[in-house]
C-alpha positions in Angstrom: -8.1 14.9 -0.1 -5.0 17.3 -0.1 -3.7 15.7 3.3 -4.1 12.3 1.6 -1.9 13.6 -1.3 0.5 15.1 1.1 0.7 11.7 3.1 1.3 9.8 -0.1 4.3 12.4 -1.1 5.9 12.0 2.3 5.6 8.3 2.0 7.3 8.3 -1.3 10.1 10.7 -0.1 10.6 8.6 2.8 10.7 5.3 0.8 13.1 6.7 -1.8 14.9 9.5 -0.1 16.0 7.4 3.1 18.5 5.3 1.3 20.2 8.4 -0.1 20.3 10.0 3.2 21.9 6.9 4.8 24.3 6.7 1.9 25.2 10.4 2.4 25.7 9.9 6.0 28.2 6.9 5.3 30.0 9.1 2.8 30.2 12.0 5.4 31.3 9.4 8.1 34.2 8.3 5.8 35.2 11.8 5.1 35.1 12.6 8.8 37.5 9.6 9.7 40.0 10.3 6.8 40.1 13.9 7.3 40.7 13.5 11.2 43.3 10.9 10.6 41.3 8.5 12.8 41.4 5.7 9.9 42.9 5.5 6.5 39.5 4.5 4.8 40.8 3.5 1.4 43.3 1.2 2.7 41.0 -0.7 5.3 38.2 -0.8 2.7 40.5 -2.4 0.0 42.2 -4.9 2.3 38.9 -5.9 4.2 36.0 -5.1 2.6 36.0 -4.8 -1.1 35.8 -8.4 -2.1 33.2 -9.4 0.4 31.0 -6.4 -0.7 31.4 -7.3 -4.4 30.4 -10.9 -3.8 27.7 -10.2 -1.4 26.0 -7.6 -3.4 26.2 -9.5 -6.8 24.8 -12.5 -5.0 22.0 -10.3 -3.2 21.0 -8.4 -6.5 21.0 -11.7 -8.5 18.9 -13.4 -6.0 16.3 -10.6 -5.7 16.2 -10.4 -9.5 15.3 -14.0 -9.9 12.5 -13.7 -6.9 11.1 -10.3 -7.8 8.6 -11.6 -10.2 7.5 -14.6 -8.0 7.1 -12.4 -4.9 4.9 -9.9 -6.7 2.8 -12.5 -8.5 2.3 -14.6 -5.5 1.3 -11.7 -3.4 -1.0 -10.4 -6.2 -2.9 -13.9 -6.3 -3.1 -14.2 -2.5 -3.8 -10.7 -1.4 -4.9 -8.3 -4.2 -7.2 -10.6 -6.3 -9.2 -11.5 -3.3 -12.7 -10.2 -3.2 -12.4 -9.2 0.5 -9.3 -7.0 -0.2 -11.0 -5.5 -3.3 -14.1 -4.6 -1.2 -11.8 -2.9 1.4 -10.3 -0.7 -1.5 -13.8 0.0 -2.7 -14.7 1.5 0.8 -11.7 3.4 1.0 -12.2 4.9 -2.4 -15.9 5.7 -1.4 -14.6 7.5 1.6 -12.5 9.8 -0.5 -9.0 8.1 -0.5 -7.3 8.0 -4.1 -6.1 4.6 -4.4 -6.5 1.6 -6.7 -6.6 -2.0 -6.1 -2.9 -2.6 -7.2 -1.4 0.5 -6.0 0.5 -1.2 -3.1 1.6 -4.1 -5.3 2.9 -1.5 -7.8 4.9 0.3 -5.0 6.3 -3.0 -3.8 7.5 -4.0 -7.3 9.1 -0.6 -7.8 10.6 -0.9 -4.4 12.0 -4.3 -5.3 13.4 -3.1 -8.6 15.1 -0.1 -6.8 16.8 -2.8 -4.4 17.9 -5.0 -7.1 19.2 -2.2 -9.2 21.1 -0.7 -6.2 22.6 -4.0 -5.1 23.9 -4.6 -8.6 25.2 -1.3 -8.8 27.0 -1.5 -5.4 28.5 -4.7 -6.6 29.7 -3.1 -9.8 31.1 -0.1 -7.9 33.2 -2.4 -5.9 34.8 -4.0 -8.8 35.5 -0.6 -10.8 35.7 2.5 -8.4 36.8 0.4 -5.6 40.1 -0.4 -7.1 41.2 3.2 -6.7 43.1 4.0 -3.3 41.5 7.2 -2.7 39.3 7.8 0.3 36.3 9.3 -1.8 36.3 6.2 -4.1 36.2 4.0 -0.9 33.5 6.3 0.5 31.5 6.1 -2.6 31.4 2.3 -2.9 30.5 2.1 1.1 27.9 4.7 0.6 26.3 2.7 -2.4 26.4 -0.4 0.0 24.5 1.6 2.5 22.0 2.8 0.2 21.4 -0.8 -1.3 20.8 -2.2 2.2 18.4 0.4 3.1 16.4 -0.5 0.1 16.7 -4.1 1.0 15.3 -3.2 4.4 12.5 -1.1 3.0 11.5 -3.9 0.6 11.5 -6.5 3.4 9.3 -4.1 5.5 6.8 -3.7 2.6 6.8 -7.6 2.0 6.0 -8.0 5.7 3.2 -5.6 5.5 1.9 -7.4 2.7 2.1 -10.6 4.5 0.2 -9.1 7.3 -2.7 -8.1 5.0 -2.7 -11.7 3.5 -2.9 -13.1 7.0 -5.6 -10.7 8.1 -7.4 -11.8 4.8 -7.0 -15.5 5.8 -8.2 -15.0 9.5 -11.4 -13.2 8.1 -11.9 -16.1 5.7 -11.4 -18.6 8.5 -13.9 -16.8 10.8 -16.3 -16.8 8.0 -16.1 -20.5 7.4 -16.1 -21.1 11.2 -19.6 -19.2 11.2 -20.8 -21.4 8.2 -19.7 -24.7 9.9 -21.4 -23.6 13.1 -24.6 -22.8 11.4 -24.5 -26.2 9.4 -23.8 -28.0 12.6 -26.7 -26.1 14.4 -29.0 -26.9 11.5 -28.0 -30.6 11.6 -28.5 -30.9 15.3 -32.0 -29.5 15.1 -33.1 -31.9 12.5 
């Protein structure tokens, strides 16, 4: 059970820590480019990126905010409320895994919330801190944009995993229905 707890902690650290690591790497890259004189980060950012990043992240954050509830409810109804899925959770709990029926859905909801918040914050930074022609201001805005994109990619991966679970459940149900149809057909043929 202790290894299961460590596995869950590692998964949480990866999910919520990876975007911050990516953001820190982008910030460090901007610092390196500025310090070595390779590029004027603030000037390039303000002329070529700030407006697009503002509009893009404002749109992305608003879009995700409007879809978040719909996505979570639809996946809940079509995956987590199904008896077949709940039986799998019961089996996992019986074997010692500490989980609940809706734990993965709760995780998806939190990750989508983090993606929405980070996208809106990235947009807001482009309009406020991005106005300053200082390398660290541009680096901070770019790092926040990278953080938001990483959350978006993680949310996409988690949604995809939930869809795979849903399709697996649908395949199992289709196989059961096929067996029932075959039995009914065999019964009708024998009469």
